[in-house]
C-alpha positions as MATLAB code, in Angstrom:
seq = 'MKKEEQLEEVEGTEEVVQEEATQEKSELELANERAEDFENKYLRAVAEMQNIQRRSSEERQTLQRYRSQDLAKAILPSLDNLERALAVEGLTDDVKKGLEMVQESLVQALKDEGIEEVAADGAFDPNFHMAIQTMPADDEHPADTIAQVFQKGYKLHERVLRPAMVVVYS';
ca = [
      50.874 -162.736   45.551;
      49.668 -160.526   42.865;
      48.579 -158.014   45.469;
      52.009 -158.075   47.033;
      53.645 -157.591   43.635;
      51.266 -154.774   42.860;
      51.985 -153.233   46.253;
      55.731 -153.486   45.643;
      55.306 -151.918   42.215;
      53.230 -149.101   43.644;
      55.742 -148.536   46.435;
      58.631 -148.574   43.935;
      56.799 -146.148   41.700;
      56.090 -143.875   44.660;
      59.790 -143.890   45.585;
      60.757 -143.014   42.006;
      58.170 -140.225   41.937;
      59.428 -138.896   45.297;
      63.048 -138.989   44.091;
      62.084 -137.171   40.888;
      60.083 -134.640   42.894;
      63.079 -134.106   45.195;
      65.362 -133.635   42.202;
      62.895 -131.274   40.542;
      62.471 -129.394   43.770;
      66.184 -128.983   44.198;
      66.526 -127.881   40.562;
      63.661 -125.449   41.088;
      65.274 -124.143   44.273;
      68.584 -123.757   42.452;
      66.873 -121.880   39.639;
      65.131 -119.621   42.171;
      68.411 -118.946   43.970;
      70.109 -118.077   40.697;
      67.212 -115.806   39.767;
      67.476 -114.020   43.133;
      71.233 -113.699   42.671;
      70.782 -112.182   39.217;
      68.095 -109.854   40.521;
      70.394 -108.665   43.326;
      73.213 -108.074   40.851;
      70.846 -106.201   38.566;
      69.563 -103.989   41.391;
      73.118 -103.225   42.514;
      74.131 -102.327   38.958;
      71.128 -100.008   38.623;
      71.957  -98.340   41.948;
      75.602  -97.931   40.915;
      74.570  -96.326   37.619;
      72.298  -93.897   39.460;
      75.169  -92.988   41.808;
      77.517  -92.442   38.868;
      74.968  -90.205   37.148;
      74.365  -88.212   40.349;
      78.098  -87.721   40.985;
      78.665  -86.727   37.375;
      75.872  -84.175   37.559;
      77.264  -82.720   40.795;
      80.750  -82.487   39.275;
      79.367  -80.704   36.208;
      77.514  -78.217   38.408;
      80.647  -77.563   40.479;
      82.763  -77.056   37.352;
      80.159  -74.685   35.949;
      79.944  -72.766   39.224;
      83.713  -72.253   39.491;
      84.593  -72.076   35.785;
      85.890  -68.504   36.020;
      88.218  -69.128   38.966;
      91.467  -69.298   36.980;
      90.590  -66.294   34.833;
      89.731  -64.263   37.930;
      93.047  -65.142   39.562;
      94.821  -63.896   36.429;
      92.818  -60.644   36.290;
      93.077  -59.658   39.975;
      96.678  -58.346   39.716;
      95.599  -56.072   36.855;
      92.764  -54.748   38.990;
      95.255  -54.089   41.799;
      97.512  -52.227   39.373;
      94.580  -50.069   38.227;
      93.850  -49.147   41.848;
      97.523  -48.227   42.360;
      97.486  -46.138   39.180;
      94.399  -44.282   40.401;
      96.159  -43.498   43.688;
      99.030  -41.732   41.899;
      99.042  -37.938   42.309;
      99.109  -35.665   39.300;
      96.871  -37.598   36.898;
      94.852  -35.490   34.527;
      91.102  -35.688   34.916;
      90.714  -37.440   31.572;
      93.257  -40.144   32.411;
      91.778  -40.621   35.863;
      88.259  -40.877   34.416;
      89.428  -43.454   31.859;
      91.168  -45.558   34.498;
      88.071  -45.429   36.716;
      85.886  -46.592   33.836;
      88.192  -49.555   33.161;
      88.274  -50.396   36.860;
      84.470  -50.226   37.162;
      83.972  -52.458   34.140;
      86.425  -55.027   35.502;
      84.763  -55.014   38.926;
      81.324  -55.381   37.328;
      82.485  -58.262   35.126;
      83.880  -60.015   38.195;
      80.627  -59.449   40.109;
      78.658  -60.892   37.190;
      80.702  -64.084   37.561;
      80.061  -64.235   41.316;
      83.417  -62.807   42.420;
      83.227  -60.468   45.378;
      85.680  -58.531   47.466;
      86.375  -59.975   50.917;
      85.281  -57.591   53.650;
      88.404  -56.366   55.420;
      86.981  -54.259   58.189;
      86.231  -55.271   61.711;
      87.291  -58.630   63.114;
      90.181  -60.653   61.728;
      89.025  -63.960   60.189;
      91.843  -66.363   59.246;
      89.531  -67.959   56.674;
      89.425  -64.737   54.635;
      92.418  -62.697   55.833;
      96.168  -63.209   55.911;
      97.950  -61.319   58.692;
     101.246  -60.018   57.353;
     102.017  -57.780   60.309;
     100.750  -57.063   63.818;
     100.371  -53.878   65.825;
      99.867  -53.581   69.573;
      96.223  -53.252   70.592;
      95.017  -50.345   72.701;
      91.758  -49.056   74.175;
      90.482  -47.756   70.843;
      91.575  -50.809   68.848;
      90.815  -54.195   70.434;
      92.883  -57.291   69.708;
      92.129  -59.385   66.602;
      90.761  -56.480   64.606;
      92.077  -55.260   61.270;
      94.234  -52.122   61.351;
      95.111  -51.754   57.666;
      94.584  -53.540   54.347;
      97.641  -54.000   52.124;
      95.928  -56.003   49.393;
      92.240  -56.710   48.862;
      91.003  -60.263   49.017;
      88.442  -61.867   46.730;
      86.152  -64.876   46.831;
      84.171  -66.748   44.193;
      80.865  -67.674   45.805;
      82.077  -69.224   49.085;
      85.560  -70.203   47.837;
      88.436  -67.828   48.638;
      90.432  -66.897   45.522;
      92.878  -64.707   47.376;
      92.857  -63.762   51.072;
      93.092  -60.105   52.028;
      96.563  -59.164   53.263;
      96.057  -57.185   56.455;
      97.745  -55.689   59.504;
      96.121  -56.939   62.706;
      95.978  -55.504   66.187;
      97.178  -58.007   68.756;
];
């Protein structure tokens, strides 16, 4: 009988040990799952921060690249007026020379900021030109070419500040 009692005790102890092992295993699995969950959240947060930093850097570069856009739009009418003043007949040489110097300095300052005149010769491009009038095309002047420029257009890098106002053959 003692052997049977010892066997029962051993079997009971084994069951208790197995139950404890199962509980510990499930607690260990739960802890591992939580650790994986936290690691995933951490990795996502790190990735999100990197994306925020990248977007912020790109926005800063774009703002820096186009910082002079508003100023250029305000100055362009003055440049147009200088060109009109230079076209007036009867200016003295001194006045004309002074106006040309001011015009050249304005154009150079705009170029230094990346502002260029839109080419208004050759083919009509609706991305850079605004057709304000059309003329009938003939043998010498094919359709969709520029006949005359009423107002120069300007662009800042690849962004159009003001399209050139043109007459187009159609």
